[in-house]
C-alpha atoms as an extended CHARMM CRD file, in Angstrom:
* protein
*
        57  EXT
         1         1  MET       CA            -12.6370000000       -5.1130000000       -5.8790000000  PROA      1               0.0000000000
         2         2  ALA       CA            -11.5810000000       -7.5580000000       -8.7280000000  PROA      2               0.0000000000
         3         3  PHE       CA             -8.7650000000       -9.9010000000       -7.9730000000  PROA      3               0.0000000000
         4         4  ASP       CA             -6.0450000000       -8.4800000000      -10.1280000000  PROA      4               0.0000000000
         5         5  ASP       CA             -6.7260000000       -4.8700000000       -8.0570000000  PROA      5               0.0000000000
         6         6  LYS       CA             -6.4320000000       -6.7410000000       -4.8770000000  PROA      6               0.0000000000
         7         7  VAL       CA             -3.2940000000       -8.2710000000       -5.6830000000  PROA      7               0.0000000000
         8         8  ASP       CA             -2.0830000000       -5.0780000000       -7.1190000000  PROA      8               0.0000000000
         9         9  ASN       CA             -2.9660000000       -3.1270000000       -3.9550000000  PROA      9               0.0000000000
        10        10  LYS       CA             -1.0340000000       -5.8500000000       -1.7460000000  PROA      10              0.0000000000
        11        11  ALA       CA              1.7540000000       -6.1230000000       -3.6760000000  PROA      11              0.0000000000
        12        12  GLU       CA              2.5900000000       -1.9950000000       -3.1870000000  PROA      12              0.0000000000
        13        13  GLU       CA              1.6840000000       -2.4970000000        0.2460000000  PROA      13              0.0000000000
        14        14  VAL       CA              4.1920000000       -5.0550000000        1.1650000000  PROA      14              0.0000000000
        15        15  GLY       CA              6.3550000000       -3.3440000000       -0.7640000000  PROA      15              0.0000000000
        16        16  GLY       CA              5.6340000000       -0.1560000000        1.1630000000  PROA      16              0.0000000000
        17        17  LYS       CA              6.5710000000       -2.0870000000        4.3520000000  PROA      17              0.0000000000
        18        18  VAL       CA              9.9980000000       -3.4070000000        2.5260000000  PROA      18              0.0000000000
        19        19  LYS       CA             10.9200000000        0.2670000000        1.6870000000  PROA      19              0.0000000000
        20        20  GLU       CA              9.7240000000        1.0180000000        5.1440000000  PROA      20              0.0000000000
        21        21  GLY       CA             12.6370000000       -1.8180000000        6.6520000000  PROA      21              0.0000000000
        22        22  VAL       CA             15.2430000000       -1.1000000000        4.5660000000  PROA      22              0.0000000000
        23        23  GLY       CA             14.9170000000        2.8270000000        5.1810000000  PROA      23              0.0000000000
        24        24  LYS       CA             15.2860000000        1.8620000000        9.1980000000  PROA      24              0.0000000000
        25        25  ALA       CA             17.8870000000       -0.1010000000        8.8990000000  PROA      25              0.0000000000
        26        26  THR       CA             19.7490000000        1.9780000000        6.4290000000  PROA      26              0.0000000000
        27        27  ASP       CA             18.5260000000        5.1950000000        8.3920000000  PROA      27              0.0000000000
        28        28  ASP       CA             17.4610000000        6.8030000000        5.4160000000  PROA      28              0.0000000000
        29        29  GLU       CA             15.1120000000        8.7520000000        6.4990000000  PROA      29              0.0000000000
        30        30  ARG       CA             13.6830000000        9.3000000000        2.8660000000  PROA      30              0.0000000000
        31        31  LEU       CA             13.3460000000        5.7910000000        2.0540000000  PROA      31              0.0000000000
        32        32  GLU       CA             11.7460000000        5.1430000000        4.9220000000  PROA      32              0.0000000000
        33        33  ALA       CA              9.0240000000        8.2580000000        4.4690000000  PROA      33              0.0000000000
        34        34  GLU       CA              8.4790000000        6.6450000000        0.9100000000  PROA      34              0.0000000000
        35        35  GLY       CA              7.6350000000        2.6380000000        2.0900000000  PROA      35              0.0000000000
        36        36  LYS       CA              4.7990000000        4.8170000000        4.4410000000  PROA      36              0.0000000000
        37        37  ALA       CA              3.4220000000        6.5050000000        2.3270000000  PROA      37              0.0000000000
        38        38  ASP       CA              3.1220000000        3.9750000000       -0.5720000000  PROA      38              0.0000000000
        39        39  GLN       CA              1.6200000000        1.7420000000        2.2310000000  PROA      39              0.0000000000
        40        40  ARG       CA             -0.6850000000        5.0690000000        3.0910000000  PROA      40              0.0000000000
        41        41  ALA       CA             -1.4140000000        4.7860000000       -0.8560000000  PROA      41              0.0000000000
        42        42  SER       CA             -2.1850000000        1.1720000000       -1.3360000000  PROA      42              0.0000000000
        43        43  ASN       CA             -4.4790000000        1.3750000000        2.1700000000  PROA      43              0.0000000000
        44        44  LEU       CA             -6.4500000000        4.4220000000        0.5160000000  PROA      44              0.0000000000
        45        45  LYS       CA             -6.9050000000        2.5140000000       -2.8280000000  PROA      45              0.0000000000
        46        46  GLN       CA             -7.9750000000       -1.0070000000       -1.0400000000  PROA      46              0.0000000000
        47        47  ALA       CA            -11.1130000000        1.1870000000        1.1870000000  PROA      47              0.0000000000
        48        48  GLY       CA            -12.0550000000        2.4610000000       -2.3320000000  PROA      48              0.0000000000
        49        49  GLU       CA            -12.1480000000       -0.4470000000       -4.2040000000  PROA      49              0.0000000000
        50        50  LYS       CA            -14.1850000000       -1.7690000000       -0.6660000000  PROA      50              0.0000000000
        51        51  ILE       CA            -16.6380000000        1.5540000000       -0.9070000000  PROA      51              0.0000000000
        52        52  LYS       CA            -16.9850000000        0.1500000000       -4.4350000000  PROA      52              0.0000000000
        53        53  ASP       CA            -18.0580000000       -3.0180000000       -4.0880000000  PROA      53              0.0000000000
        54        54  VAL       CA            -20.6460000000       -1.7080000000       -1.2050000000  PROA      54              0.0000000000
        55        55  PHE       CA            -22.6400000000        0.1870000000       -3.9540000000  PROA      55              0.0000000000
        56        56  LYS       CA            -22.4330000000       -2.8020000000       -6.3780000000  PROA      56              0.0000000000
        57        57  SER       CA            -24.5590000000       -4.9680000000       -4.2170000000  PROA      57              0.0000000000
């Protein structure tokens, strides 16, 4: 996994956590759901990159 991909994916995950927290704090279910979706997308990307790394070895 390239370092910049790791940083991008982690930033997306953190952004999702922030959105989720703001959504909970403001009782905005849509924003909370967006945050959770961002986190899931980031986790899937990270898993995909790890699989690529395994096959590169």
